C-alpha positions as CSV (number, residue, x, y, z in Angstrom):
1,Q,-152.9,100.7,35.6
2,V,-153.3,98.8,38.9
3,Q,-157.0,97.8,39.7
4,L,-158.3,95.8,43.0
5,V,-161.0,94.0,42.2
6,E,-163.4,92.7,44.9
7,S,-165.6,90.1,45.3
8,G,-167.8,87.7,48.0
9,G,-170.3,90.1,48.9
10,G,-173.7,89.1,49.3
11,L,-177.1,88.1,51.0
12,V,-176.7,86.1,54.0
13,Q,-178.8,85.5,57.3
14,P,-177.7,86.7,61.0
15,G,-174.8,84.3,62.3
16,G,-174.0,83.4,58.8
17,S,-170.4,83.6,57.3
18,L,-169.0,85.0,54.0
19,R,-165.5,85.2,52.3
20,L,-164.1,88.4,50.5
21,T,-161.4,88.1,48.0
22,C,-159.8,91.6,46.9
23,A,-156.9,90.5,44.0
24,A,-154.7,93.5,42.6
25,S,-153.9,93.5,39.0
26,G,-151.4,95.7,36.7
27,S,-148.1,97.2,36.7
28,L,-146.8,97.0,40.1
29,F,-143.7,96.6,42.0
30,R,-144.9,95.8,45.5
31,I,-147.9,95.9,47.8
32,N,-147.1,97.1,51.2
33,D,-150.5,97.5,53.6
34,M,-153.5,96.0,52.7
35,G,-156.9,96.4,53.9
36,W,-160.8,96.2,54.0
37,Y,-162.9,99.0,55.3
38,R,-166.9,99.4,54.8
39,Q,-169.0,101.9,54.5
40,E,-172.8,102.4,55.5
41,P,-175.3,104.9,53.8
42,G,-174.7,108.3,55.3
43,K,-172.0,107.1,57.0
44,L,-168.1,107.8,57.0
45,R,-165.7,104.8,55.7
46,E,-164.5,103.1,58.6
47,S,-161.3,100.2,58.8
48,V,-162.4,97.3,59.1
49,A,-159.3,95.2,59.3
50,M,-155.9,95.8,58.2
51,I,-152.7,93.3,57.3
52,T,-148.9,94.1,56.2
53,S,-146.6,92.5,53.8
54,G,-145.4,90.6,56.8
55,G,-148.8,89.4,58.0
56,S,-148.9,91.6,61.0
57,T,-153.2,92.3,61.3
58,N,-155.1,94.9,63.2
59,Y,-158.8,94.8,64.0
60,A,-162.0,97.5,64.4
61,D,-163.0,96.4,68.1
62,S,-166.3,95.9,66.7
63,V,-165.2,92.5,64.2
64,K,-162.6,91.2,67.0
65,G,-162.9,87.4,67.2
66,R,-165.1,87.5,64.2
67,F,-163.5,88.8,61.5
68,T,-159.9,87.3,59.8
69,I,-158.1,89.2,57.4
70,S,-155.4,86.8,55.4
71,R,-153.5,87.3,52.2
72,D,-151.4,85.4,49.4
73,N,-148.9,88.0,48.3
74,A,-147.8,85.4,45.6
75,K,-151.6,86.0,44.3
76,S,-151.4,89.9,45.2
77,T,-155.1,89.1,47.1
78,V,-156.0,89.5,50.3
79,Y,-159.1,88.1,51.9
80,L,-161.6,89.1,54.6
81,Q,-163.0,85.7,56.1
82,M,-166.3,87.1,57.8
83,N,-168.4,84.8,60.4
84,S,-170.8,85.1,63.0
85,L,-172.3,88.2,61.0
86,R,-174.5,90.5,62.7
87,P,-177.2,92.7,61.0
88,E,-175.0,96.0,61.9
89,D,-172.1,94.3,59.8
90,T,-174.3,95.6,56.6
91,A,-172.2,98.1,54.3
92,V,-170.4,98.2,51.2
93,Y,-167.0,97.1,51.9
94,Y,-164.1,98.2,49.9
95,C,-160.4,97.1,50.0
96,N,-157.6,99.1,49.7
97,A,-153.5,98.4,49.0
98,Q,-150.7,100.4,49.3
99,I,-149.0,99.9,46.0
100,I,-145.9,100.6,44.4
101,T,-145.5,101.5,40.7
102,R,-143.3,102.9,38.5
103,L,-145.0,106.2,39.4
104,G,-144.7,105.8,43.0
105,N,-146.3,104.7,46.3
106,R,-150.1,105.6,46.9
107,D,-153.3,103.9,48.0
108,Y,-155.7,101.9,45.6
109,W,-159.2,101.3,46.5
110,G,-161.9,98.0,44.9
111,Q,-165.1,98.8,43.8
112,G,-167.0,98.0,46.8
113,T,-168.9,94.3,47.5
114,Q,-172.5,95.1,49.1
115,V,-172.9,92.7,52.3
116,T,-176.3,92.4,54.0
117,V,-176.8,90.4,57.1
118,S,-180.8,90.3,57.4
119,S,-183.1,87.5,58.2
């Protein structure tokens, strides 16, 4: 069984930084794209950043220049470095990964981690 476990959320003041980590574990053959999404109460989940297995990245316009996504394929882990945080970045952040197992290729999600930006 594959699991994605996130860590690193919390409360930070505007202008501060946080680093989110998401580690995949279980019986998996390969991880393709990995990414981070966020969701505010009453709103749809939105894509924040994604990274391919080869290291190509894509960001939402609202976080470009402030957030950096990276991954360590040897550790099956993806990171999101968040700098210059703003109150509007407050949300639950979810990790996503496209993973191939013996059962096939599908999306997996982490449990979510709360990020709160407030003074």
